Every structure is written in C-alpha cells, then in structure tokens.
gemmi code that builds the backbone of each chain (N, CA, C; Angstrom):
import gemmi

chains = {
    "A": [
        ("UNK", (-13.221, 17.843, -24.008), (-14.003, 16.656, -24.309), (-13.323, 15.390, -23.821)),
        ("UNK", (-12.041, 15.490, -23.423), (-11.295, 14.303, -23.009), (-11.965, 13.672, -21.806)),
        ("UNK", (-12.177, 12.354, -21.840), (-12.907, 11.687, -20.783), (-12.054, 11.564, -19.518)),
        ("UNK", (-10.840, 11.041, -19.679), (-9.903, 10.904, -18.574), (-8.614, 11.600, -18.993)),
        ("UNK", (-8.242, 12.601, -18.249), (-7.048, 13.357, -18.610), (-6.016, 13.276, -17.490)),
        ("UNK", (-4.764, 13.324, -17.886), (-3.664, 13.266, -16.934), (-2.673, 14.360, -17.270)),
        ("UNK", (-2.063, 14.894, -16.240), (-0.975, 15.843, -16.449), (0.102, 15.593, -15.415)),
        ("UNK", (1.365, 15.677, -15.811), (1.826, 15.944, -17.183), (1.855, 14.667, -18.013)),
        ("UNK", (2.118, 14.781, -19.282), (2.247, 13.606, -20.138), (3.641, 12.987, -20.004)),
        ("UNK", (4.629, 13.834, -19.818), (6.007, 13.378, -19.608), (6.546, 14.033, -18.344)),
        ("UNK", (7.345, 13.292, -17.623), (7.929, 13.806, -16.385), (9.328, 13.212, -16.265)),
        ("UNK", (10.325, 14.065, -16.315), (11.709, 13.631, -16.171), (12.258, 14.310, -14.931)),
        ("UNK", (12.829, 13.521, -14.034), (13.265, 14.085, -12.773), (14.450, 13.305, -12.212)),
        ("UNK", (15.065, 13.857, -11.218), (16.215, 13.223, -10.594), (15.772, 12.330, -9.447)),
        ("UNK", (16.593, 11.339, -9.172), (16.361, 10.479, -7.999), (16.255, 11.328, -6.747)),
        ("UNK", (15.368, 10.936, -5.866), (15.228, 11.625, -4.596), (14.209, 12.753, -4.592)),
        ("UNK", (13.815, 13.182, -5.787), (12.821, 14.263, -5.862), (11.425, 13.754, -5.526)),
        ("UNK", (10.524, 14.701, -5.256), (9.110, 14.411, -5.037), (8.325, 14.980, -6.216)),
        ("UNK", (7.392, 14.195, -6.751), (6.593, 14.660, -7.889), (5.144, 14.224, -7.750)),
        ("UNK", (4.265, 14.915, -8.466), (2.846, 14.566, -8.474), (2.335, 14.438, -9.894)),
        ("UNK", (1.383, 13.541, -10.062), (0.670, 13.376, -11.329), (-0.817, 13.601, -11.034)),
        ("UNK", (-1.448, 14.388, -11.893), (-2.858, 14.702, -11.668), (-3.739, 13.960, -12.652)),
        ("UNK", (-4.921, 13.599, -12.208), (-5.877, 12.902, -13.061), (-7.270, 13.471, -12.822)),
        ("UNK", (-7.995, 13.658, -13.907), (-9.373, 14.144, -13.831), (-10.227, 13.364, -14.812)),
        ("UNK", (-11.440, 13.018, -14.400), (-12.372, 12.381, -15.332), (-13.690, 13.147, -15.336)),
        ("UNK", (-14.257, 13.281, -16.542), (-15.523, 14.006, -16.687), (-16.658, 13.076, -17.127)),
        ("UNK", (-16.511, 11.793, -16.754), (-17.508, 10.791, -17.131), (-18.567, 10.593, -16.059)),
        ("UNK", (-18.392, 11.247, -14.919), (-19.333, 11.058, -13.832), (-19.169, 9.731, -13.108)),
        ("UNK", (-18.044, 9.103, -13.293), (-17.797, 7.799, -12.663), (-17.499, 7.947, -11.177)),
        ("UNK", (-17.764, 6.836, -10.450), (-17.540, 6.845, -9.005), (-16.191, 6.281, -8.609)),
        ("UNK", (-15.583, 5.518, -9.495), (-14.365, 4.795, -9.138), (-13.213, 5.226, -10.027)),
        ("UNK", (-12.068, 5.451, -9.405), (-10.870, 5.824, -10.143), (-9.707, 4.962, -9.691)),
        ("UNK", (-8.720, 4.803, -10.601), (-7.608, 3.885, -10.394), (-6.282, 4.525, -10.807)),
        ("UNK", (-5.221, 4.015, -10.215), (-3.879, 4.269, -10.714), (-3.229, 2.928, -11.045)),
        ("UNK", (-2.637, 2.875, -12.254), (-1.891, 1.713, -12.698), (-0.460, 2.122, -13.026)),
        ("UNK", (0.438, 1.159, -12.874), (1.805, 1.325, -13.331), (2.055, 0.316, -14.450)),
        ("UNK", (2.589, 0.795, -15.570), (2.925, -0.113, -16.675), (4.429, -0.054, -16.905)),
        ("UNK", (5.079, -1.187, -16.710), (6.534, -1.215, -16.860), (6.931, -1.404, -18.322)),
        ("UNK", (8.214, -1.528, -18.531), (8.736, -1.602, -19.901), (8.279, -2.855, -20.627)),
        ("UNK", (7.873, -3.873, -19.881), (7.369, -5.103, -20.495), (5.860, -5.070, -20.694)),
        ("UNK", (5.283, -3.915, -20.504), (3.859, -3.676, -20.751), (2.937, -4.244, -19.668)),
        ("UNK", (3.491, -4.829, -18.610), (2.625, -5.382, -17.582), (1.887, -4.264, -16.851)),
        ("UNK", (0.573, -4.416, -16.711), (-0.264, -3.424, -16.036), (-0.464, -3.840, -14.587)),
        ("UNK", (0.005, -3.011, -13.676), (-0.120, -3.344, -12.256), (-1.026, -2.327, -11.575)),
        ("UNK", (-2.116, -2.802, -10.981), (-2.994, -1.904, -10.237), (-2.267, -1.422, -8.996)),
        ("UNK", (-2.366, -0.138, -8.726), (-1.732, 0.396, -7.531), (-2.803, 0.752, -6.492)),
        ("UNK", (-3.730, 1.569, -6.904), (-4.763, 2.050, -5.991), (-6.101, 2.157, -6.733)),
        ("UNK", (-7.175, 2.083, -5.919), (-8.491, 2.369, -6.454), (-9.277, 3.137, -5.399)),
        ("UNK", (-9.983, 4.161, -5.842), (-10.834, 4.951, -4.966), (-12.270, 4.870, -5.469)),
        ("UNK", (-13.198, 4.747, -4.532), (-14.609, 4.813, -4.860), (-15.233, 5.935, -4.047)),
        ("UNK", (-15.750, 6.945, -4.736), (-16.316, 8.102, -4.037), (-15.380, 8.643, -2.957)),
        ("UNK", (-14.165, 8.839, -3.331), (-13.103, 9.402, -2.493), (-12.609, 8.463, -1.398)),
        ("UNK", (-13.119, 7.222, -1.382), (-12.679, 6.275, -0.362), (-11.739, 5.245, -0.982)),
        ("UNK", (-10.612, 5.000, -0.350), (-9.647, 4.026, -0.840), (-10.212, 2.622, -0.685)),
        ("UNK", (-10.325, 1.873, -1.805), (-10.874, 0.520, -1.729), (-9.872, -0.544, -2.153)),
        ("UNK", (-8.906, -0.181, -2.948), (-7.847, -1.119, -3.327), (-6.508, -0.433, -3.079)),
        ("UNK", (-5.670, -1.105, -2.321), (-4.340, -0.577, -2.044), (-3.386, -1.762, -2.158)),
        ("UNK", (-2.814, -1.913, -3.331), (-1.930, -3.039, -3.567), (-0.598, -2.827, -2.849)),
        ("UNK", (0.249, -3.811, -2.970), (1.563, -3.726, -2.315), (2.407, -2.700, -3.047)),
        ("UNK", (2.287, -1.477, -2.586), (2.982, -0.356, -3.206), (3.790, 0.333, -2.118)),
        ("UNK", (5.035, 0.713, -2.393), (5.810, 1.423, -1.360), (5.051, 2.630, -0.834)),
        ("UNK", (5.202, 2.922, 0.434), (4.451, 4.045, 0.999), (4.988, 5.389, 0.546)),
        ("UNK", (5.986, 5.383, -0.338), (6.407, 6.628, -0.994), (5.319, 7.122, -1.961)),
        ("UNK", (4.434, 6.211, -2.331), (3.340, 6.552, -3.239), (2.100, 6.872, -2.415)),
        ("UNK", (1.547, 8.038, -2.618), (0.343, 8.389, -1.855), (-0.701, 8.994, -2.790)),
        ("UNK", (-1.837, 8.306, -2.919), (-2.922, 8.854, -3.732), (-3.739, 9.841, -2.903)),
        ("UNK", (-4.342, 10.787, -3.614), (-5.232, 11.728, -2.934), (-6.411, 12.010, -3.856)),
        ("UNK", (-7.598, 11.918, -3.290), (-8.803, 12.144, -4.079), (-9.593, 13.283, -3.443)),
        ("UNK", (-9.441, 14.509, -3.966), (-10.167, 15.639, -3.383), (-11.667, 15.579, -3.643)),
        ("UNK", (-12.044, 14.952, -4.739), (-13.455, 14.722, -5.053), (-13.507, 13.548, -6.011)),
        ("UNK", (-14.700, 13.075, -6.338), (-14.753, 11.814, -7.079), (-14.329, 11.964, -8.540)),
        ("UNK", (-14.123, 13.193, -8.995), (-13.673, 13.397, -10.367), (-12.153, 13.508, -10.483)),
        ("UNK", (-11.478, 13.539, -9.354), (-10.035, 13.731, -9.360), (-9.335, 12.696, -8.490)),
        ("UNK", (-8.215, 12.191, -9.013), (-7.371, 11.292, -8.229), (-5.934, 11.596, -8.602)),
        ("UNK", (-5.213, 12.142, -7.637), (-3.834, 12.526, -7.880), (-2.892, 11.513, -7.235)),
        ("UNK", (-1.700, 11.426, -7.785), (-0.700, 10.499, -7.263), (0.553, 11.288, -6.918)),
        ("UNK", (0.946, 11.212, -5.649), (2.157, 11.892, -5.213), (3.219, 10.846, -4.913)),
        ("UNK", (4.408, 11.085, -5.401), (5.498, 10.123, -5.199), (6.663, 10.841, -4.515)),
        ("UNK", (7.038, 10.338, -3.368), (8.175, 10.907, -2.621), (9.456, 10.140, -2.912)),
        ("UNK", (10.565, 10.828, -2.773), (11.885, 10.192, -2.849), (11.983, 9.234, -4.036)),
        ("UNK", (11.803, 9.763, -5.208), (11.766, 8.942, -6.419), (13.022, 8.098, -6.584)),
        ("UNK", (12.799, 6.872, -7.059), (13.880, 5.924, -7.302), (13.916, 5.537, -8.782)),
        ("UNK", (15.065, 4.990, -9.204), (15.199, 4.594, -10.608), (14.101, 3.620, -11.023)),
        ("UNK", (13.743, 2.715, -10.128), (12.740, 1.702, -10.425), (11.327, 2.241, -10.566)),
        ("UNK", (11.147, 3.513, -10.250), (9.823, 4.118, -10.411), (9.580, 4.528, -11.861)),
        ("UNK", (10.608, 4.489, -12.665), (10.454, 4.850, -14.082), (9.476, 3.895, -14.742)),
        ("UNK", (8.438, 4.433, -15.326), (7.360, 3.633, -15.929), (6.344, 4.597, -16.524)),
        ("UNK", (5.313, 4.023, -17.113), (4.165, 4.828, -17.529), (3.059, 4.607, -16.502)),
        ("UNK", (2.515, 5.687, -16.007), (1.443, 5.616, -15.003), (0.135, 6.018, -15.672)),
        ("UNK", (-0.852, 5.128, -15.518), (-2.161, 5.373, -16.106), (-3.192, 5.579, -15.015)),
        ("UNK", (-4.022, 6.565, -15.244), (-5.212, 6.764, -14.444), (-6.384, 6.169, -15.220)),
        ("UNK", (-7.362, 5.647, -14.523), (-8.541, 5.087, -15.167), (-9.758, 5.350, -14.282)),
        ("UNK", (-10.932, 5.237, -14.878), (-12.152, 5.381, -14.102), (-13.195, 4.387, -14.575)),
        ("UNK", (-14.139, 4.084, -13.705), (-15.261, 3.216, -14.071), (-16.441, 3.566, -13.182)),
        ("UNK", (-17.616, 3.055, -13.597), (-18.797, 3.264, -12.796), (-18.787, 2.250, -11.665)),
        ("UNK", (-19.244, 2.637, -10.509), (-19.185, 1.734, -9.353), (-20.258, 0.673, -9.446)),
        ("UNK", (-19.974, -0.451, -8.892), (-20.945, -1.524, -8.707), (-21.421, -2.133, -10.003)),
        ("UNK", (-22.353, -3.010, -9.930), (-22.960, -3.625, -11.099), (-22.049, -4.635, -11.761)),
        ("UNK", (-22.491, -5.167, -12.834), (-21.710, -6.158, -13.559), (-21.669, -5.760, -15.018)),
        ("UNK", (-20.920, -6.499, -15.747), (-20.849, -6.267, -17.183), (-20.279, -4.908, -17.521)),
        ("UNK", (-21.026, -4.132, -18.248), (-20.513, -2.864, -18.775), (-20.070, -1.903, -17.707)),
        ("UNK", (-20.617, -2.000, -16.490), (-20.217, -1.082, -15.435), (-18.777, -1.309, -15.034)),
        ("UNK", (-18.209, -2.456, -15.383), (-16.826, -2.730, -15.029), (-15.844, -2.119, -16.018)),
        ("UNK", (-16.320, -1.606, -17.114), (-15.413, -1.070, -18.129), (-14.596, 0.062, -17.545)),
        ("UNK", (-13.305, -0.045, -17.695), (-12.415, 1.008, -17.218), (-11.976, 1.862, -18.398)),
        ("UNK", (-12.025, 3.164, -18.188), (-11.626, 4.124, -19.206), (-10.296, 4.729, -18.775)),
        ("UNK", (-9.317, 4.596, -19.639), (-7.953, 4.992, -19.295), (-7.599, 6.372, -19.820)),
        ("UNK", (-6.761, 7.048, -19.067), (-6.155, 8.277, -19.541), (-5.006, 7.977, -20.496)),
        ("UNK", (-4.359, 8.993, -21.017), (-3.297, 8.813, -22.008), (-1.968, 8.380, -21.411)),
        ("UNK", (-1.870, 8.410, -20.091), (-0.635, 7.972, -19.447), (0.338, 9.109, -19.173)),
        ("UNK", (1.148, 8.915, -18.159), (2.246, 9.833, -17.838), (3.527, 9.018, -17.816)),
        ("UNK", (4.442, 9.360, -18.710), (5.723, 8.635, -18.760), (6.683, 9.292, -17.795)),
        ("UNK", (7.006, 8.582, -16.741), (7.920, 9.078, -15.710), (9.298, 8.476, -15.924)),
        ("UNK", (10.287, 9.333, -16.019), (11.676, 8.887, -16.147), (12.465, 9.460, -14.979)),
        ("UNK", (13.064, 8.569, -14.208), (13.870, 8.984, -13.063), (15.341, 8.784, -13.413)),
        ("UNK", (16.099, 9.845, -13.356), (17.520, 9.792, -13.742), (18.426, 9.669, -12.522)),
    ],
    "B": [
        ("UNK", (2.126, -14.891, -8.518), (1.151, -15.859, -9.046), (0.201, -15.128, -9.998)),
        ("UNK", (0.259, -15.515, -11.247), (-0.542, -14.848, -12.259), (-1.909, -15.518, -12.311)),
        ("UNK", (-2.952, -14.790, -11.951), (-4.281, -15.385, -11.884), (-4.918, -15.543, -13.257)),
        ("UNK", (-4.496, -14.716, -14.203), (-4.959, -14.835, -15.577), (-3.720, -15.017, -16.449)),
        ("UNK", (-3.608, -16.185, -17.042), (-2.418, -16.507, -17.829), (-2.711, -16.303, -19.311)),
        ("UNK", (-1.905, -15.491, -19.942), (-2.139, -15.109, -21.341), (-0.990, -15.593, -22.214)),
        ("UNK", (-1.337, -16.079, -23.394), (-0.308, -16.512, -24.350), (-0.820, -16.328, -25.772)),
        ("UNK", (0.066, -16.127, -26.748), (1.509, -15.990, -26.586), (1.880, -14.586, -26.120)),
        ("UNK", (3.119, -14.383, -25.822), (3.599, -13.070, -25.417), (3.661, -12.130, -26.616)),
        ("UNK", (4.005, -12.694, -27.774), (4.033, -11.885, -28.991), (3.589, -12.747, -30.160)),
        ("UNK", (3.116, -12.061, -31.200), (2.505, -12.759, -32.326), (2.687, -11.917, -33.581)),
        ("UNK", (3.125, -12.560, -34.642), (3.268, -11.868, -35.918), (2.456, -12.634, -36.959)),
        ("UNK", (1.601, -11.919, -37.670), (0.794, -12.542, -38.723), (0.836, -11.662, -39.963)),
        ("UNK", (0.473, -12.259, -41.079), (0.339, -11.492, -42.305), (-1.058, -10.909, -42.386)),
        ("UNK", (-1.180, -9.835, -43.099), (-2.497, -9.224, -43.330), (-3.471, -10.279, -43.837)),
        ("UNK", (-4.668, -10.282, -43.271), (-5.676, -11.264, -43.644), (-5.656, -12.514, -42.800)),
        ("UNK", (-4.582, -12.714, -42.014), (-4.484, -13.871, -41.131), (-5.423, -13.742, -39.938)),
        ("UNK", (-5.507, -14.823, -39.163), (-6.404, -14.845, -38.008), (-5.583, -15.095, -36.745)),
        ("UNK", (-5.085, -14.033, -36.127), (-4.351, -14.240, -34.877), (-5.293, -14.690, -33.767)),
        ("UNK", (-4.802, -15.574, -32.928), (-5.573, -16.072, -31.798), (-4.751, -15.884, -30.537)),
        ("UNK", (-5.360, -15.260, -29.544), (-4.704, -15.037, -28.257), (-5.503, -15.788, -27.197)),
        ("UNK", (-4.788, -16.524, -26.376), (-5.452, -17.393, -25.407), (-5.226, -16.933, -23.977)),
        ("UNK", (-6.253, -17.145, -23.158), (-6.140, -16.839, -21.738), (-6.771, -17.952, -20.915)),
        ("UNK", (-6.208, -18.174, -19.738), (-6.725, -19.198, -18.839), (-6.779, -18.636, -17.429)),
        ("UNK", (-7.735, -19.127, -16.643), (-7.881, -18.645, -15.276), (-8.254, -19.803, -14.372)),
        ("UNK", (-8.124, -19.578, -13.065), (-8.466, -20.612, -12.085), (-9.624, -20.206, -11.179)),
        ("UNK", (-9.727, -18.915, -10.913), (-10.667, -18.448, -9.896), (-12.102, -18.448, -10.420)),
        ("UNK", (-12.951, -19.258, -9.859), (-14.342, -19.333, -10.323), (-15.161, -18.130, -9.886)),
        ("UNK", (-14.574, -17.229, -9.106), (-15.274, -15.997, -8.724), (-15.256, -14.961, -9.853)),
        ("UNK", (-14.469, -15.197, -10.874), (-14.447, -14.274, -12.015), (-15.789, -14.374, -12.755)),
        ("UNK", (-16.385, -13.207, -13.061), (-17.688, -13.258, -13.718), (-17.806, -12.350, -14.927)),
        ("UNK", (-16.708, -11.794, -15.367), (-16.751, -10.912, -16.524), (-15.356, -10.894, -17.115)),
        ("UNK", (-15.275, -11.032, -18.442), (-13.970, -11.230, -19.082), (-13.810, -10.256, -20.245)),
        ("UNK", (-13.160, -9.130, -20.006), (-12.953, -8.160, -21.077), (-11.594, -8.333, -21.753)),
        ("UNK", (-11.528, -7.839, -22.964), (-10.265, -7.706, -23.682), (-10.036, -6.223, -23.932)),
        ("UNK", (-8.810, -5.798, -23.655), (-8.429, -4.421, -23.905), (-7.360, -4.378, -24.989)),
        ("UNK", (-7.415, -3.300, -25.758), (-6.460, -3.079, -26.854), (-5.671, -1.820, -26.537)),
        ("UNK", (-4.354, -1.890, -26.676), (-3.534, -0.722, -26.381), (-2.592, -0.443, -27.544)),
        ("UNK", (-2.740, 0.745, -28.117), (-1.817, 1.194, -29.158), (-0.643, 1.909, -28.508)),
        ("UNK", (0.507, 1.924, -29.188), (1.693, 2.585, -28.615), (1.407, 4.030, -28.236)),
        ("UNK", (1.805, 4.389, -27.036), (1.631, 5.764, -26.570), (0.229, 6.103, -26.107)),
        ("UNK", (-0.639, 5.115, -26.031), (-2.028, 5.344, -25.616), (-2.368, 4.471, -24.419)),
        ("UNK", (-3.455, 4.801, -23.759), (-3.950, 3.942, -22.697), (-4.754, 2.791, -23.264)),
        ("UNK", (-4.873, 1.698, -22.516), (-5.717, 0.580, -22.975), (-7.164, 1.034, -23.145)),
        ("UNK", (-7.855, 0.392, -24.065), (-9.269, 0.693, -24.296), (-10.020, -0.613, -24.474)),
        ("UNK", (-11.223, -0.657, -23.913), (-12.023, -1.886, -24.023), (-12.316, -2.209, -25.474)),
        ("UNK", (-12.076, -3.460, -25.841), (-12.299, -3.924, -27.206), (-13.590, -4.733, -27.285)),
        ("UNK", (-13.707, -5.723, -26.431), (-14.857, -6.623, -26.434), (-14.846, -7.355, -25.095)),
        ("UNK", (-16.009, -7.784, -24.640), (-16.069, -8.478, -23.356), (-17.152, -9.549, -23.395)),
        ("UNK", (-17.043, -10.513, -22.482), (-18.003, -11.614, -22.452), (-18.299, -12.009, -21.022)),
        ("UNK", (-19.501, -12.502, -20.800), (-19.856, -13.084, -19.502), (-19.812, -14.599, -19.637)),
        ("UNK", (-19.641, -15.316, -18.529), (-19.446, -16.769, -18.611), (-20.685, -17.568, -18.988)),
        ("UNK", (-21.829, -16.890, -19.143), (-23.031, -17.643, -19.510), (-23.203, -17.784, -21.020)),
        ("UNK", (-22.261, -17.234, -21.784), (-22.291, -17.418, -23.241), (-20.954, -17.991, -23.693)),
        ("UNK", (-20.969, -18.696, -24.809), (-19.747, -19.351, -25.271), (-19.011, -18.561, -26.345)),
        ("UNK", (-19.703, -17.595, -26.928), (-19.053, -16.821, -27.974), (-19.687, -15.447, -28.082)),
        ("UNK", (-18.860, -14.464, -28.368), (-19.363, -13.126, -28.637), (-18.561, -12.536, -29.778)),
        ("UNK", (-19.288, -11.926, -30.712), (-18.635, -11.392, -31.905), (-18.985, -9.930, -32.053)),
        ("UNK", (-17.978, -9.120, -32.312), (-18.198, -7.711, -32.624), (-17.284, -7.359, -33.782)),
        ("UNK", (-17.899, -7.213, -34.940), (-17.112, -6.917, -36.129), (-16.147, -8.056, -36.428)),
        ("UNK", (-14.879, -7.749, -36.558), (-13.885, -8.787, -36.861), (-13.339, -9.475, -35.606)),
        ("UNK", (-13.794, -9.064, -34.446), (-13.268, -9.593, -33.190), (-14.268, -10.553, -32.556)),
        ("UNK", (-13.761, -11.729, -32.163), (-14.616, -12.744, -31.552), (-13.948, -13.273, -30.298)),
        ("UNK", (-14.741, -13.390, -29.227), (-14.275, -14.073, -28.027), (-14.938, -15.445, -28.009)),
        ("UNK", (-14.115, -16.473, -27.785), (-14.616, -17.819, -27.527), (-14.374, -18.125, -26.061)),
        ("UNK", (-15.403, -18.646, -25.395), (-15.307, -18.866, -23.950), (-15.649, -20.310, -23.616)),
        ("UNK", (-14.768, -20.964, -22.886), (-14.984, -22.351, -22.465), (-14.983, -22.380, -20.940)),
        ("UNK", (-16.181, -22.367, -20.372), (-16.306, -22.252, -18.919), (-15.723, -23.476, -18.203)),
        ("UNK", (-15.977, -24.662, -18.737), (-15.509, -25.870, -18.055), (-13.978, -25.950, -18.052)),
        ("UNK", (-13.364, -25.468, -19.111), (-11.905, -25.488, -19.194), (-11.285, -24.246, -18.577)),
        ("UNK", (-12.125, -23.269, -18.228), (-11.649, -21.983, -17.676), (-10.659, -21.334, -18.642)),
        ("UNK", (-11.083, -21.265, -19.892), (-10.237, -20.656, -20.911), (-11.085, -19.755, -21.792)),
        ("UNK", (-10.467, -18.717, -22.301), (-11.139, -17.869, -23.276), (-10.092, -17.315, -24.232)),
        ("UNK", (-10.535, -17.011, -25.418), (-9.583, -16.592, -26.444), (-10.176, -15.495, -27.318)),
        ("UNK", (-9.287, -14.724, -27.896), (-9.663, -13.646, -28.821), (-9.194, -14.039, -30.213)),
        ("UNK", (-10.112, -13.957, -31.173), (-9.791, -14.212, -32.572), (-10.012, -12.915, -33.343)),
        ("UNK", (-9.069, -12.584, -34.205), (-9.217, -11.397, -35.035), (-9.289, -11.858, -36.489)),
        ("UNK", (-10.471, -11.732, -37.059), (-10.661, -12.173, -38.441), (-10.107, -11.124, -39.404)),
        ("UNK", (-9.592, -11.606, -40.546), (-9.102, -10.702, -41.594), (-8.257, -9.576, -40.988)),
        ("UNK", (-7.223, -9.946, -40.267), (-6.438, -8.950, -39.539), (-5.800, -7.936, -40.490)),
        ("UNK", (-5.685, -6.729, -39.986), (-5.159, -5.597, -40.741), (-3.952, -4.994, -40.021)),
        ("UNK", (-3.078, -4.317, -40.747), (-1.935, -3.672, -40.075), (-2.370, -2.733, -38.953)),
        ("UNK", (-3.519, -2.126, -39.088), (-4.041, -1.236, -38.047), (-4.435, -1.952, -36.776)),
        ("UNK", (-4.470, -3.282, -36.805), (-4.761, -4.064, -35.598), (-3.508, -4.273, -34.760)),
        ("UNK", (-2.362, -3.892, -35.288), (-1.103, -4.056, -34.556), (-1.171, -3.253, -33.259)),
        ("UNK", (-1.060, -3.956, -32.153), (-1.252, -3.345, -30.835), (-0.910, -4.404, -29.784)),
        ("UNK", (-1.002, -3.997, -28.535), (-0.899, -4.962, -27.439), (-2.300, -5.274, -26.947)),
        ("UNK", (-2.584, -6.546, -26.787), (-3.907, -6.990, -26.358), (-3.803, -7.615, -24.962)),
        ("UNK", (-4.700, -7.191, -24.091), (-4.737, -7.715, -22.737), (-6.073, -8.414, -22.505)),
        ("UNK", (-6.011, -9.638, -21.996), (-7.224, -10.230, -21.469), (-7.287, -9.887, -19.989)),
        ("UNK", (-8.465, -9.955, -19.437), (-8.649, -9.628, -18.030), (-9.863, -10.370, -17.499)),
        ("UNK", (-9.985, -10.354, -16.196), (-11.139, -10.978, -15.555), (-11.521, -10.147, -14.341)),
        ("UNK", (-12.819, -10.038, -14.118), (-13.307, -9.274, -12.974), (-13.658, -10.226, -11.848)),
        ("UNK", (-13.141, -9.937, -10.675), (-13.400, -10.753, -9.497), (-14.632, -10.228, -8.789)),
        ("UNK", (-15.727, -11.003, -8.853), (-16.996, -10.560, -8.268), (-16.886, -10.377, -6.766)),
        ("UNK", (-15.939, -11.066, -6.156), (-15.886, -11.033, -4.700), (-14.825, -10.127, -4.114)),
        ("UNK", (-14.192, -9.316, -4.900), (-13.087, -8.495, -4.397), (-13.176, -7.093, -4.978)),
        ("UNK", (-14.272, -6.376, -4.567), (-14.468, -5.010, -5.080), (-14.457, -4.966, -6.609)),
        ("UNK", (-14.827, -6.067, -7.220), (-14.862, -6.172, -8.680), (-13.509, -5.740, -9.281)),
        ("UNK", (-12.459, -6.191, -8.646), (-11.102, -5.873, -9.083), (-10.820, -6.549, -10.417)),
        ("UNK", (-10.187, -5.810, -11.307), (-9.842, -6.325, -12.627), (-8.472, -6.993, -12.536)),
        ("UNK", (-8.412, -8.261, -12.925), (-7.160, -9.009, -12.928), (-6.688, -9.095, -14.369)),
        ("UNK", (-5.463, -8.639, -14.622), (-4.972, -8.525, -15.984), (-4.047, -9.677, -16.375)),
        ("UNK", (-4.134, -10.064, -17.647), (-3.099, -10.913, -18.225), (-1.873, -10.058, -18.512)),
        ("UNK", (-0.787, -10.714, -18.921), (0.469, -10.001, -19.139), (0.549, -9.303, -20.490)),
        ("UNK", (-0.404, -9.568, -21.359), (-0.427, -8.869, -22.641), (0.208, -9.665, -23.775)),
        ("UNK", (-0.295, -9.419, -24.980), (0.247, -10.021, -26.201), (0.502, -8.909, -27.200)),
        ("UNK", (1.732, -8.823, -27.652), (2.072, -7.824, -28.655), (1.831, -8.417, -30.036)),
        ("UNK", (0.886, -7.845, -30.757), (0.515, -8.353, -32.080), (1.037, -7.420, -33.165)),
        ("UNK", (1.705, -7.998, -34.141), (2.132, -7.254, -35.319), (1.494, -7.891, -36.543)),
        ("UNK", (0.795, -7.090, -37.323), (0.188, -7.568, -38.563), (0.965, -6.953, -39.711)),
        ("UNK", (1.659, -7.792, -40.444), (2.469, -7.295, -41.554), (1.632, -7.082, -42.803)),
        ("UNK", (1.919, -6.016, -43.553), (1.113, -5.724, -44.749), (1.313, -6.744, -45.869)),
    ],
}
model = gemmi.Model(1)
for chain_id, residues in chains.items():
    chain = gemmi.Chain(chain_id)
    for i, (resn, *xyz) in enumerate(residues, 1):
        res = gemmi.Residue()
        res.name, res.seqid = resn, gemmi.SeqId(i, " ")
        for name, pos in zip(("N", "CA", "C"), xyz):
            atom = gemmi.Atom()
            atom.name, atom.element = name, gemmi.Element(name[0])
            atom.pos, atom.b_iso = gemmi.Position(*pos), 0.0
            res.add_atom(atom)
        chain.add_residue(res)
    model.add_chain(chain)
structure = gemmi.Structure()
structure.add_model(model)
structure.setup_entities()
C-alpha cells in the first residue's frame, strides 16, 4: 500500500564504493524526483524525471546518475562515494503539469546513506 | 542565493501557543505556495498550500496568511500541541521552470508540553 517506497532504508559503505538506491511509486504519477537532505535539514533537488525523460538536472557531480526504467521507477546510482555524500536521500513523485494540487509531491521514507 | 527565505530557523513554544513561521520570495513567477511538514525519520508531507489569488487559507489548526504585494507568506499553528513538533518547510512553485519546487531552509519547531 506504500505510495512511494525506497530501498534500502539505511546504507553504510566505504569511500570509493559504488551504490544504488531504488525508488518505486504506485500513485500513477508522471514525475519523479531525487532530493538530498543534509544534516541541517536543507532539501536540495537533484534530479527530476517526467515520463522517463530527465527534466531537471541540478548541479550534481556526475558520479550521481539517475535511471528511470519506467515512469513508476527512478533509481539513483552513485559512483566513487565520498564522505560528503553522507545524507538522507528522498525520492518523491507528483502528477505532471497543471497547477495547484497537481504540484503536490509525495515523498518516500528516505534512505540514510553513511559513507565511512 | 536562496529564492525562498524562511525564518526563524528554530522555534520553541509552549503547548497552546501560536507559532508563526515566515517566508519571503522575490520571483513573481511563483504561483503556488505549499507548506510541508517533516517528522524525524520521515519524508516531508504536504500540510497546506495557497495560491496567490487568496490572502488566507485555513485547514484545521493550520492557517496560511499570504501578502502578495509584500511577497510574503506565513504559517500559523493555532493551539499548538506537542505532536506538532516537526520541521516545517515553506516552498514555492515556479510556473516558468518545469513547475520546479523551490524550498525554504526549514524551521524546526518544538512544542513543549
């Protein structure tokens, strides 16, 4: 029944490793997002996909690569992990286009990434 | 450059108090202003939202006041409860940029019993 789900919930890894975080939404939404939330709670948009097409690509190191196999899934792959990548990563989804309620973003529970 | 400026960064009130969180913006392309609530260990969730053609919106104990000419909006929580303790984010949607959501930096609210 979970609307937006992410796996894993916790991820602890060594510097230099490559890891992936998976996200799935069952809301039928067209748009999905990845956010990074640092220790100060600031929410930074990283990427947004609409119907599998990349529409927002913020200033993010190219070690981060999103992949959307279909509009219900948006995965995040991170290469050569660094200490500064430690954060909580949130996936979110929303309905495409329109105004008002269509802009509501529904967030997953987050993945806490710790790089040692 | 923070396009949506939120204050205060943190706020402590007693139960029954009325915490007020303020946000200001510059970009007139913003056309939708939501507030999100985030509990520890959870993702943010939409709390209440307003469009710039109204000056106030109320849902239960939560009220948004919107001042279009001043480009400011605020969240008021009436009769606050310890269960309201959370981080609150204001945001704005940019009509001209893929409807990108621009976030404030967040306010950590603690309601003491």
